C-alpha positions as CSV (number, residue, x, y, z in Angstrom):
1,X,8.6,17.8,14.9
2,X,5.9,16.5,12.5
3,X,2.4,17.8,12.6
4,X,-0.2,15.1,12.9
5,X,-3.8,15.8,11.8
6,X,-6.9,13.8,11.2
7,X,-8.5,13.6,7.7
8,X,-11.9,15.1,7.7
9,X,-14.5,14.2,5.1
10,X,-16.6,16.8,3.3
11,X,-19.1,16.7,6.2
12,X,-16.3,17.3,8.7
13,X,-16.3,13.8,10.2
14,X,-13.0,12.0,11.0
15,X,-13.0,8.2,10.1
16,X,-9.9,7.9,12.3
17,X,-11.7,9.5,15.3
18,X,-14.7,7.2,14.9
19,X,-12.4,4.1,14.8
20,X,-10.2,5.3,17.7
21,X,-13.2,6.1,19.9
22,X,-14.3,2.4,19.5
23,X,-11.1,1.0,20.9
24,X,-10.6,-0.3,24.5
25,X,-8.6,2.0,26.8
26,X,-5.6,-0.3,26.5
27,X,-5.7,-0.5,22.7
28,X,-6.3,3.3,22.5
29,X,-3.2,3.9,24.6
30,X,-1.1,1.7,22.3
31,X,-2.4,3.5,19.2
32,X,-1.8,6.9,20.9
33,X,1.8,6.0,21.6
34,X,2.4,4.9,18.0
35,X,0.9,8.1,16.7
36,X,3.0,10.2,19.1
37,X,6.1,8.4,17.8
38,X,5.1,9.3,14.2
39,X,4.9,12.9,15.3
40,X,8.4,12.6,16.6
41,X,9.6,11.3,13.3
42,X,9.8,7.6,14.3
43,X,8.5,5.7,11.3
44,X,10.2,2.3,12.1
45,X,7.0,0.2,11.9
46,X,5.8,1.8,8.7
47,X,5.3,0.3,5.2
48,X,3.6,1.6,2.1
49,X,0.3,-0.1,1.1
50,X,-0.2,1.6,-2.2
51,X,-1.8,4.8,-3.5
52,X,0.3,7.0,-1.3
53,X,-1.1,5.4,1.9
54,X,1.1,4.1,4.6
55,X,0.4,1.6,7.4
56,X,1.8,1.7,10.9
57,X,1.7,-1.7,12.4
58,X,1.2,-2.0,16.2
59,X,2.3,-5.3,17.8
60,X,-0.6,-5.6,20.2
61,X,-3.9,-7.5,20.3
62,X,-5.3,-8.5,17.0
63,X,-2.6,-6.7,15.0
64,X,-3.8,-3.0,15.1
65,X,-2.9,-0.8,12.1
66,X,-3.1,3.0,11.6
67,X,-3.4,4.2,8.0
68,X,-2.1,7.7,7.0
69,X,-0.6,9.8,4.3
70,X,2.3,12.1,4.4
71,X,1.8,15.6,3.0
72,X,5.4,16.8,2.6
73,X,8.0,16.2,5.2
74,X,6.2,17.8,8.1
75,X,2.6,16.8,8.0
76,X,0.9,13.4,8.6
77,X,-2.8,12.9,7.9
78,X,-4.5,10.1,9.9
79,X,-7.0,8.3,7.6
80,X,-8.2,5.4,9.8
81,X,-7.3,2.2,11.5
82,X,-8.2,-1.4,11.9
83,X,-6.9,-4.9,12.5
84,X,-5.1,-7.5,10.4
85,X,-8.3,-9.4,10.0
86,X,-10.0,-6.6,7.9
87,X,-6.8,-5.1,6.6
88,X,-7.7,-5.0,2.9
89,X,-11.1,-3.3,3.5
90,X,-9.3,-0.7,5.8
91,X,-6.6,-0.1,3.2
92,X,-9.2,0.5,0.4
93,X,-11.1,3.0,2.6
94,X,-7.8,4.8,3.5
95,X,-6.9,5.0,-0.2
96,X,-10.3,6.6,-0.9
97,X,-9.9,9.1,1.9
98,X,-6.3,10.0,0.7
99,X,-7.5,10.6,-2.8
100,X,-10.3,12.8,-1.5
101,X,-7.8,14.7,0.7
102,X,-5.4,15.3,-2.2
103,X,-8.2,16.3,-4.6
104,X,-9.7,18.8,-2.2
105,X,-6.3,20.2,-1.3
106,X,-5.7,21.0,-5.0
107,X,-8.9,22.9,-5.1
108,X,-7.9,25.2,-2.3
109,X,-7.3,28.8,-3.4
């Protein structure tokens, strides 16, 4: 089993949670299923988008995406989400979050 966590910025806010909470119930259910599958090790709809960030494509609605990074073999950090329409902006934000996550992890005692 793979542990799935949300990235928290320095203020303790989760960009993923903010995005997820804005979804309709039906879209949120589709995203939740995709995240559950990742937790079970199913990465069949995943591709790299650069900078250590991965994208899970969800074939529903406007082309939902979930952005995340893998911290080893057993930990996934959810960075955010979006649609195909604003994909590059979402990828850029996810890369920034991932760099921050890795920088702060290195500073841990």
